[in-house]
Structure formats: C-alpha cells, structure tokens
C-alpha positions in Angstrom: -0.5 -0.5 -0.5 1.0 3.2 -0.9 1.9 6.0 1.0 -1.1 8.5 0.9 -0.2 12.6 0.3 -2.1 16.2 0.7 -3.2 16.0 -2.8 -4.3 12.1 -3.4 -5.8 10.5 -0.1 -9.0 9.7 -0.2 -11.8 11.1 -0.3 -9.8 14.4 -1.9 -10.3 16.0 -4.6 -8.6 13.9 -7.0 -11.2 11.4 -6.2 -15.0 10.9 -7.3 -15.9 9.6 -4.0 -15.0 8.3 -0.6 -15.0 4.4 -1.1 -12.7 2.3 1.0 -9.2 2.0 -0.4 -8.5 -1.1 -2.5 -12.1 -0.9 -4.1 -11.9 -1.9 -8.2 -8.5 -2.3 -7.3 -7.7 -6.2 -9.4 -4.9 -7.1 -7.0 -7.1 -6.5 -4.1 -10.9 -7.5 -5.2 -12.3 -10.8 -2.9 -9.3 -10.2 -0.1 -10.2 -9.6 3.2 -8.7 -6.4 4.5 -6.9 -6.4 7.6 -8.5 -4.6 10.5 -6.5 -2.7 10.8 -3.2 -2.6 8.1 -0.2 -0.5 8.5 -0.7 3.0 7.7 -4.3 2.8 7.6 -5.8 5.5 9.3 -7.5 5.5 12.8 -11.2 6.2 13.4 -10.3 10.3 14.5 -7.9 10.4 12.2 -10.8 9.4 9.6 -13.3 11.9 11.1 -11.2 14.3 10.2 -10.4 14.0 6.4 -13.7 13.8 6.1 -14.7 17.1 7.7 -11.6 18.5 5.9 -12.7 17.2 2.4 -15.9 18.0 3.3 -15.1 21.7 3.6 -12.4 21.8 0.5 -9.7 22.0 3.1 -7.7 19.2 2.3 -7.0 20.2 -1.8 -5.1 23.2 -0.9 -1.7 24.4 0.1 -3.0 26.8 2.8 -1.2 26.6 6.8 -4.6 25.3 7.6 -4.6 22.6 5.0 -1.3 21.4 6.1 -2.0 21.3 10.1 -5.1 19.3 9.4 -3.1 16.6 7.0 -0.4 16.3 10.0 -2.9 16.3 12.4 -4.5 13.3 10.8 -1.3 11.3 9.7 0.9 9.0 10.4 -2.0 7.4 12.2 0.4 4.7 14.0 2.2 7.3 15.6 -1.1 8.5 16.1 -1.7 5.7 18.0 1.1 5.5 20.1 0.8 9.0 21.3 -2.5 7.9 22.2 -1.4 4.8 24.4 1.1 6.9 25.9 -0.9 10.0 26.7 -3.6 7.4 28.0 -1.1 5.3 30.0 0.7 8.8 31.2 -3.3 10.4 32.9 -3.8 7.3 34.6 -0.5 7.4 36.3 -0.9 11.1 37.1 -4.3 10.5 38.4 -3.3 7.6 40.4 -0.3 9.5 42.0 -2.1 12.6 42.8 -4.9 10.4 44.6 -2.0 8.8 46.2 -0.5 12.5 47.1 -3.4 13.6 48.5 -4.4 10.7 50.7 -0.7 10.3 52.3 -0.2 14.0 52.9 0.4 14.7 56.8 -1.5 17.8 57.8 1.7 18.9 60.0 4.8 20.7 58.5 7.2 18.0 60.7 5.9 15.5 59.2 6.3 16.3 55.7 8.8 14.0 54.5 9.3 11.3 51.3 9.2 8.5 53.5 5.4 10.4 54.7 4.9 9.8 51.0 6.0 5.7 50.2 2.7 4.2 52.3 0.0 2.2 51.5 -3.1 4.1 53.0 -5.8 1.7 53.9 -8.2 4.9 52.3 -6.8 4.5 49.4 -7.2 0.9 48.8 -11.5 1.4 50.0 -11.3 4.0 47.5 -10.5 1.2 44.8 -13.3 -1.0 46.1 -15.7 1.7 46.4 -14.7 2.5 43.0 -15.4 -1.2 41.5 -18.8 -1.4 43.0 -20.5 2.1 41.2 -23.2 1.1 38.7 -22.1 1.7 35.6 -25.1 4.3 35.4 -24.0 7.0 38.2 -20.7 5.5 37.8 -18.9 9.0 36.7 -21.3 11.3 39.0 -20.0 8.8 42.1 -16.6 9.0 41.3 -16.4 12.9 40.9 -18.5 12.9 44.0 -15.2 11.2 46.1 -13.0 13.4 44.6 -14.7 16.2 45.6 -14.3 14.8 49.0 -11.1 13.7 49.1 -10.1 17.7 47.6 -12.2 18.7 50.5 -9.4 16.8 52.7 -6.5 17.7 51.1 -7.5 21.6 51.7 -8.4 20.8 55.5 -4.8 19.7 55.1 -3.4 22.1 54.0 -5.5 24.7 56.7 -3.6 22.7 59.5 0.0 22.3 58.1 -1.2 26.2 58.1 -2.1 26.0 61.5 0.8 23.9 62.8 3.0 26.3 60.7 2.2 29.4 63.4 0.3 28.5 66.1 1.6 24.5 66.6 -2.6 23.0 66.4 -5.2 22.2 64.1 -7.5 24.4 62.4 -10.9 24.1 64.1 -14.1 23.6 61.3 -16.1 25.3 63.8 -14.5 28.3 65.7 -11.9 29.2 63.3 -12.9 31.0 59.9 -12.6 34.0 61.4 -8.8 33.8 61.8 -8.8 33.5 57.9 -9.9 37.0 57.8 -7.2 38.2 60.5 -4.8 36.3 58.4 -5.5 38.5 54.9 -5.9 41.5 57.4 -1.9 40.4 58.4 -0.8 40.7 54.7 -2.6 43.4 53.7 -0.5 45.4 57.0 2.7 43.6 55.5 2.4 43.4 52.4 -0.3 46.1 51.3 -3.3 45.7 49.7 -2.2 44.4 46.4 0.0 41.8 48.6 -3.4 40.4 50.3 -5.9 40.7 47.1 -2.8 38.4 45.3 -2.9 36.1 48.4 -6.3 35.7 48.3 -7.0 35.1 44.9 -4.2 32.3 44.9 -5.6 30.9 47.5 -8.6 30.2 45.8 -7.3 29.3 42.6 -5.3 26.7 43.6 -8.4 25.6 45.8 -10.7 24.9 42.7 -7.9 23.7 41.3 -7.5 21.3 43.7 -11.0 19.4 44.1 -10.7 19.9 40.2 -8.1 17.6 40.1 -8.9 15.2 42.6 -12.2 14.9 41.4 -10.8 14.6 37.4 -8.1 11.8 38.5 -11.3 9.4 40.7 -13.5 9.6 37.2 -10.1 8.3 35.4 -9.6 6.1 37.5 -13.1 4.9 37.8 -13.3 4.5 34.0 -10.1 2.7 33.7 -11.1 0.0 36.5 -13.9 -0.7 35.0 -12.1 -1.2 31.4 -9.9 -3.7 32.9 -12.6 -5.3 35.6 -10.7 -8.5 36.2 -7.2 -7.1 36.6 -8.8 -4.4 38.9 -10.5 -6.9 41.0 -7.1 -8.9 41.5 -4.6 -5.6 41.4 -7.2 -4.8 45.0 -7.0 -8.0 46.8 -2.7 -7.9 46.1 -3.3 -4.4 47.7 -5.9 -5.6 50.6 -3.3 -8.5 51.8 -0.7 -6.1 51.8 -2.1 -3.5 54.2 -3.0 -6.8 56.6 0.2 -8.0 55.9 2.5 -4.7 57.2 -0.6 -4.2 59.8 0.3 -7.8 61.4 4.2 -8.0 60.7 4.1 -4.5 61.9 6.7 -3.6 59.2 7.8 0.5 60.0 11.6 1.4 58.2 12.4 4.5 59.8 9.8 4.4 62.2 7.3 5.1 60.3 4.4 2.1 59.2 3.5 0.7 56.2 0.1 0.6 56.8 -1.3 4.0 56.5 -4.8 5.7 58.2 -3.6 8.8 58.5 -6.8 10.1 56.9 -9.6 7.9 59.2 -7.6 9.4 62.3 -7.6 12.9 61.0 -11.5 12.1 60.1 -12.2 10.7 63.5 -10.4 13.2 65.7 -12.4 15.8 63.2 -15.2 14.6 64.4 -14.7 15.3 68.0 -13.6 18.1 67.7 -16.3 19.5 66.0 -18.2 18.1 69.0 -16.3 19.8 71.8 -16.2 23.5 69.6 -20.4 23.2 69.2 -20.6 22.6 73.2 -17.6 25.3 73.3 -19.9 27.9 74.0 -22.6 26.3 76.5 -19.5 25.4 78.4 -17.9 29.4 78.2 -20.9 30.6 79.6 -21.3 28.7 82.5 -18.2 29.5 83.3 -18.1 33.2 82.7 -21.6 33.4 85.3 -19.5 32.9 88.6 -17.0 36.1 89.0 -15.8 36.4 92.2 -14.8 40.1 91.7 -18.3 40.7 90.3 -19.9 42.3 93.2 -16.3 44.0 95.5 -17.2 47.6 96.3 -14.6 49.4 94.8 -13.1 50.7 98.2 -12.2 46.9 98.4 -10.5 46.6 94.9 -7.0 46.9 95.1 -6.8 48.7 98.5 -3.0 47.4 98.5 -2.0 49.9 95.4 -3.5 53.6 96.5 -1.3 56.0 94.9 0.5 53.6 92.7 0.9 53.6 89.4 0.6 50.0 88.0 1.1 49.1 84.5 0.6 46.0 82.5 3.3 45.6 79.7 2.8 42.7 76.8 5.8 41.8 74.7 4.6 40.3 71.9 5.9 36.6 71.8 8.4 36.9 75.3 8.2 32.9 75.7 9.9 30.6 77.9 12.4 29.0 74.3 13.4 32.7 74.8 15.0 32.1 78.6 15.8 28.5 78.2 16.8 27.6 74.5 20.1 26.9 74.2 20.6 28.8 70.8 19.2 32.1 72.4 19.8 31.2 76.5 23.1 32.8 76.8 22.1 35.9 74.9 18.1 36.6 76.6 20.1 35.7 79.9 22.5 38.3 80.2 20.3 40.7 79.3 18.1 40.1 82.2 21.0 39.7 84.6 22.7 42.9 83.8 19.2 44.7 83.2 18.4 42.9 86.6 21.6 44.5 88.3 21.0 47.8 86.6 17.5 47.8 88.3 18.7 46.9 91.2 21.6 50.0 91.7 17.8 51.8 91.1 16.6 50.4 94.2 13.8 47.9 91.5 13.4 44.9 93.1 11.6 41.9 91.0 10.0 38.8 91.2 9.1 35.9 88.4 7.3 33.3 87.6 5.5 31.1 84.3 2.0 31.3 83.0 0.8 29.0 80.4 -1.0 31.0 77.1 -4.2 29.5 75.9 -2.4 30.1 72.7 1.3 29.6 70.5 2.4 30.8 68.0 0.2 33.9 67.5 -3.3 34.7 68.7 -2.5 38.0 70.6 -5.5 39.2 71.8 -6.5 35.8 73.1 -3.8 35.7 75.3 -3.9 39.1 76.5 -7.9 39.2 77.0 -6.9 35.7 79.1 -4.7 37.3 81.5 -7.3 39.9 81.9 -10.9 38.8 82.4 -9.4 35.3 84.2 -11.3 33.2 82.1 -9.6 31.0 79.3 -10.2 32.4 75.8 -8.7 30.2 73.6 -10.6 30.9 70.6 -12.6 33.8 68.5 -16.2 32.7 70.4 -15.1 32.8 73.3 -13.4 36.6 72.9 -16.5 37.7 71.4 -18.9 36.4 73.7 -16.4 37.8 76.6 -16.0 41.1 75.6 -20.1 41.4 75.1 -20.4 40.8 78.6 -20.2 43.0 81.7 -17.1 40.8 83.2 -14.5 42.8 85.2 -11.5 42.2 84.0 -8.3 43.4 85.8 -8.3 47.1 84.4 -11.7 47.4 84.7 -11.1 47.0 88.2 -9.1 49.8 88.4 -11.6 52.2 86.6 -14.0 50.6 89.1 -12.2 52.2 92.4 -11.9 55.8 90.6 -8.6 55.9 92.1 -7.0 56.1 88.6 -6.7 57.5 85.1 -6.5 54.2 83.1 -5.3 54.1 79.5 -4.1 51.9 77.0 -1.0 52.1 74.4 -2.0 49.6 71.6 0.8 50.5 68.5 -0.4 47.4 66.8 -4.3 48.7 66.7 -4.9 50.4 63.1 -8.5 50.5 62.8 -11.4 50.8 65.5 -10.9 49.1 69.0 -14.2 49.0 70.7 -13.2 46.2 73.2 -10.6 49.3 74.8 -14.2 50.5 76.4 -15.0 46.1 77.8 -11.4 46.5 79.1 -12.1 50.4 81.3 -9.5 52.3 79.1 -10.2 55.7 79.9 -8.1 56.7 76.8 -6.6 54.4 73.9 -3.5 55.5 71.8 -3.6 53.1 69.2 -0.7 53.4 65.5 -2.6 56.3 64.8 -1.9 58.4 67.6 1.3 58.1 68.7 3.2 60.8 66.7 5.1 58.9 64.9 6.6 59.9 61.3 9.4 57.0 61.2 9.2 53.3 59.0 7.7 50.5 59.7 9.4 47.2 61.2 7.9 44.2 59.0 4.1 43.8 61.3 5.2 46.4 63.9 3.8 49.8 62.9 5.8 51.8 66.0 9.5 50.4 67.2 8.9 50.0 71.2 11.0 52.3 72.6 9.6 55.3 70.9 5.8 53.7 72.2 7.1 54.3 75.7 8.5 57.5 74.9 5.3 59.0 73.2 3.3 57.3 76.8 6.1 59.0 79.0 5.6 62.5 77.4 1.4 62.3 77.0 0.3 60.7 80.2 3.0 59.2 82.5 5.2 62.3 82.5 2.4 65.4 82.6 2.8 67.1 86.0 0.4 67.3 88.9 -1.6 64.0 87.5 -3.0 61.1 89.7 -2.4 57.8 89.5 -1.7 56.3 86.3 -3.0 52.5 84.9 -1.7 51.6 82.1 -2.1 48.8 79.5 1.3 48.7 77.4 1.8 46.6 74.1 5.2 46.2 72.8 5.5 44.8 69.3 9.2 44.9 67.9 9.3 41.4 68.8 6.2 40.4 66.3 6.6 37.9 63.5 7.8 37.8 61.2 11.5 39.8 62.8 12.6 41.9 60.1 14.2 44.4 59.7 14.6 44.7 63.7 14.7 48.3 65.5 18.0 49.0 67.7 18.2 51.2 70.8 19.4 54.7 70.2 19.7 58.2 72.7 16.0 58.6 74.3 17.2 62.3 74.1 17.2 61.9 70.0 14.1 60.0 69.5 12.8 63.0 67.9 9.0 62.0 65.8 11.0 58.6 64.9 12.8 60.2 61.9 15.9 58.8 63.4 14.7 55.3 62.8 14.9 55.4 59.3 18.6 54.4 58.7 18.2 51.8 61.1 15.0 50.2 58.8 17.3 50.7 55.8 20.5 48.7 57.2 18.2 46.0 59.0 17.6 42.7 57.0 14.5 41.5 54.7 12.5 39.6 55.7 13.5 37.3 52.9 16.8 37.1 54.1 16.0 36.4 57.8 13.7 33.6 56.3 15.7 31.9 54.5 16.5 29.5 57.6 15.6 28.3 61.2 18.6 29.4 62.6 18.8 32.9 60.8 15.2 33.1 62.6 16.3 32.5 66.0 19.3 35.0 66.0 16.5 38.0 64.3 13.9 36.6 67.3 16.4 36.6 70.1 17.7 40.2 68.7 13.8 41.7 69.0 13.7 40.1 72.7 16.6 41.7 73.9 15.4 45.4 71.7 11.9 45.0 73.7 13.5 44.1 77.3 16.2 47.0 76.7 13.5 48.9 76.2 11.7 48.6 78.6 14.6 48.1 81.1 15.8 51.8 79.8 12.1 53.1 80.2 12.1 52.3 83.8 15.6 52.9 84.6 14.8 56.5 83.2 11.5 57.7 84.2 10.2 55.3 87.0 9.9 56.1 90.6 9.2 55.0 94.3 5.1 54.5 93.1 6.0 52.7 89.7 4.9 49.6 89.8 5.4 47.5 86.5 4.3 43.9 85.7 5.6 43.1 82.3 5.1 39.2 80.0 5.2 37.5 77.4 1.8 36.4 75.5 3.0 34.1 74.1 5.7 31.1 72.4 6.6 32.2 68.8 6.1 30.2 66.0 7.5 26.5 66.0 10.0 27.8 63.7 11.9 29.3 66.9 10.8 26.9 69.3 11.7 23.7 67.2 8.1 22.2 67.7 8.3 22.6 71.6 4.7 22.1 73.2 5.4 24.1 75.9 2.9 27.4 76.2 5.0 29.0 79.2 6.3 32.3 79.0 7.8 34.7 82.0 5.7 36.9 83.8 7.6 39.7 86.7 6.3 42.1 88.9 8.9 45.6 89.7 8.3 47.6 92.4 10.5 49.9 94.3 8.2 50.0 97.1 9.0 47.0 99.5 5.8 46.3 100.7 4.3 45.5 97.0 6.3 42.9 96.5 5.8 41.7 100.5 2.3 41.0 99.1 3.2 38.3 96.7 5.9 36.4 99.0 3.5 33.2 99.2 3.6 32.8 95.4 7.3 31.1 95.2 8.2 33.3 92.6 12.1 34.2 92.5 14.2 36.4 93.0 14.9 38.7 89.7 13.9 39.0 86.1 14.6 35.5 84.9 12.3 32.7 86.2 13.7 29.4 87.6 13.0 26.5 86.1 11.2 25.4 88.6 9.1 27.9 89.6 5.4 27.9 89.8 3.7 27.5 86.6 0.5 29.1 86.6 -2.4 29.2 84.1 -2.8 32.6 82.5 -6.2 32.7 83.4 -5.5 32.2 87.2 -3.5 35.7 87.1 -6.3 38.3 87.8 -8.5 36.4 90.6 -4.5 35.8 92.3 -3.4 39.4 91.8 -6.9 41.3 92.8 -6.6 38.9 96.0 -3.4 39.9 96.8 -4.0 43.6 96.8 -7.4 43.7 98.1 -7.7 44.5 102.0 -5.3 41.8 103.9 -6.5 40.5 107.4 
C-alpha cells in the first residue's frame, strides 16, 4: 500500500468518492482486508479527513490544510501517542490521589518517607470505585474526588495552623482567623499583596477540587474497562496492607500501612462536637465572677497611689530563656538589666504563666490574662467582650482612683473592645505621633512607644495615679527588620529610625533558614527588654509598679515544635510592701524565673492579683 500525500487522500478532490481503499483494485478484490493494516488511518484521522474534505481544505496548500494533514497522520504515530497519553494520565491520576491521601497535616511529618506508604483509604477507594453502578459511576466518582479534595484542603489548613499556632484548624471556631490572616497580609504586603494572595488561595482550592475529582473519574473509568485485573489488584493491595499491619512493618519508624485520613476524620469529628458544646461550657464558666460585686473601695487597696503598668512583650516565651540557641544572650540581658534595676532601687519577682495560645493570637492571651477566663478561641473572645465581666484593668477604673489608658501601637482600626477592658483613653498606632518607618508588622518601635507614653501620660505634672496597658510590638513575627536602641534624647518624631530600617535585614533574608529566624527573634526580644528596662530606669520612681509578661511562645520555627506554652511574668517595684504582698507566690527573685518556678494558667492571674492587693486581714 502506497503512502498517501495530502493531494492523494481518500475523499480528496482528486477522487470521485470516498470508497474504501482497494475498491476496484484487481490485486485486492475479493481478499479480506486486515482490521488495522499498516498505515491505515484510524477512526479519528478518518473523521478529520472527512470534515476537511467536506470543507474543501485538504486539496489546498494553505497552512490550515497542511496542519490538518499533519493532524490526520501518520496514523501509527498518533496511535502510539494516544496510548502513551492514556497511560500517562492514568499514572498521574493515581499519583495525585495517593499524594492527596498520604499528605500529612503537620509540617514536621512532611518528609519523603510520608509518601511511600500504603494507605488503607486508597485500598478502600479502589474497592468503592469497583462497585459503583455503571449508570452513576462518573457522578459517584466525581463526588468521591471532591471529598478527597476537601480533605486535602483541610490538611493544607492544618499545615498552616501548625506552622504558626502549633495546632490544627478548628472547623467550627477558626474561620474568623482567616480574616485576621488577610489583615496581616494587608499590613505587611499592602492591599495588592493581600488581594493577590487571596486570589491565589481561591484558585488553588478550586484547582485541587477539580484535579481530585477528575483523577477519581479517570481511575474509575480505567478500572471499569479492566475490571478483572482491577479486582485482582485490589485483593493484592488489601492483602499487602493487612500483612504490613500484622508484621508491624515500620522502616525508619514510619508504618508502611497508613490510616492517616481515617484518624484525622475521627479526631476532627470529636473536635467539632467539643467546639459546638464550647459556647455552653464557656457561658457556665463566665457566669461565676468572684469580684463582680466587690465594693470599689475594697478593690486594689494595696496599690492606692501607685502607677501600675501592665506591659505585654509580644512572643516573649519560655524558649527565649531556656533554648540553648538563645538562652545565653537573653540570660545576659536579664542579668545586666536586673543589676541595673537593683542599682536604681528596684526589686523584681518572676514566675511562669501558661498561655492559651502559641505562635499567634495575642488578643486571646491578653483577654485571658485580664479577664480571669480561658479565652482560647474567637467565639469565647466575642462572648467575653460583649459581657460585663470585671477585667483586671476594669477593676482599676471601677475604683475611681486611677486614670486608665491603653497604648496599642498594633491597632490601626477602630477598637471598641477598649471600652470593655475599662480604658479611659486609647493610644493606637495612629495617635503616637510616630513619623518613622515600620519594622515588619510592628508599626512603631518599642522605645518610641514608651517615650510617647512618657510624654503624653506618664510624665505629666500634677496628674493622679495612672494604670496603663501597654503592648510592645517590636518582637512580633516576622522579626525583620529589627530596630535597635538609640539615645532617648534623640528619638524626636521617629525619623531617626529611617537609617536603622534601611540597614536591617529583609524578611526574605531572615527566613532563609531556621537559624537566621532564631537570631532575629532573639535580637527582637533583646531590643524589647532593653527598651522596657531603659524606660523604667529613666522614668520610674517610688510609686511605679511594672508587671510585664510575654503573651505567647513564638512560632514553631523558633521553638523547634516545643509543645510548651509557658511565658515569663515579672513584677517590678521600688516599694518593698508591693513585693511583700506576693511573697507567698513562690516566685523567683529577679527578672529571670527559675526553671522550677510555679506555672499558673494565665487565667488564674487576675484573681490572685486582686486578692493579693485587696484588703488584708
């Protein structure tokens, strides 16, 4: 059989009809033609040629005519390409589904070994696809694929939450935190960065669902076409999985037989039940307030006439004091600061508090410390701030003996919660008179924040006693760049920090490796501590009482995935009577709490503090 050229194809303008090859050929008349003779066009090629012939394209020399001719043949190569494409798509579908089923939900488990296991869910999926009825096979397979995609997206959310908050995503309570993440992106990358990241996340989510659904449909079609072989393969896989379980095969400590997704779904179902019941549990807990009806003249009697400053140092956690990579430098700063404060007449006592969060969620820790309730999620926070609960700061306001202010440089929008916390006046990031650059997420360097507080409130002549809640943000993630101390007299309007900002490292430089991140975190804690101690030495007096603490541990990149949620807390005062009232707490002398110092839940501090400084027998 001769090879056809574009001008001599069956059905072309040179032939009167589109009769089969060999018709009218005496050498082939009466002979049975092979089903697939070499060079014979396939079904798709014949369809293309018939369409081209009807439109009169194949007889010409245009580029479109030549392209259609190339598409139509040679048929042997097209058949091989079709077979390779079919095999390739099947392999990709299986690989994608296996990857989705084996994807861990924790970053520390995201290793190559995690993807060389045999998932029970994969064996079950293959069995289910085999028993799907022919009529509803595609719809059923697509639905199963969407469910696998949703589970994959949930694991991706878990990866993100474990990376920052060291816990999984809560399907009931955590949706509001996605909005907080968007706010963070807007603060650090601008509105464009926020929109691009949000759009990218939505596109990725849709792509995951489409890919898992399409892969499941492709696999079901393939298994239905080769049913006998598929049944045998499922039986072999099932036997292999059971064998791995019976013999406990765990090369490298990782079980070959995996039930990751089944366990994940079981745990998540339990989490949903607990989260749904959490609102009722919290309402019962919040109904009891030991100080709700305490007369104002009996509140905080032991601190009358004192200026009390509650200061949160962002991300100041136990790891900063005890991690071998950071402890020597932070320990030296605490020792030098302690010596300097003692020389100025101050004494300190330190202990540990267990925060309800780690890695982030500062407002949850702040409200736990101030309210005496365990605020571990956004639902509890909203319930708390819509109540009339007596907070630690609110107790000062109830007495009528203190002016209460809040210094919150990280707040850049309306903050109605300030009224709930009993603050007469709030200085947010827009009202600190700062005209310098930001430092990552932190809008105002700590030293400038404290200097503005001194100028606007603490240093006023003739004022009465003052209670302040101050948030220091320079040690907030991502610690790039980190400001450094300047002469207090040269702070001005903050422009002095322009050069420091230009000389600092960018976030990309800092986050190249965990060691660099830890170095930057440690430097930020040093800066915050030096700013706070420098303020106290420069402006503190006999009536100053400083309570400072961390709000939570930093992200797992810094802590090395430590499960501990402890943060240091310290009380500093010149008046020995102040520290005498907490002598029974068992805290360590100085700014550094001992490893065996008491660890209280952060929600226990309010009641202990109000009791210690209330009327004494």
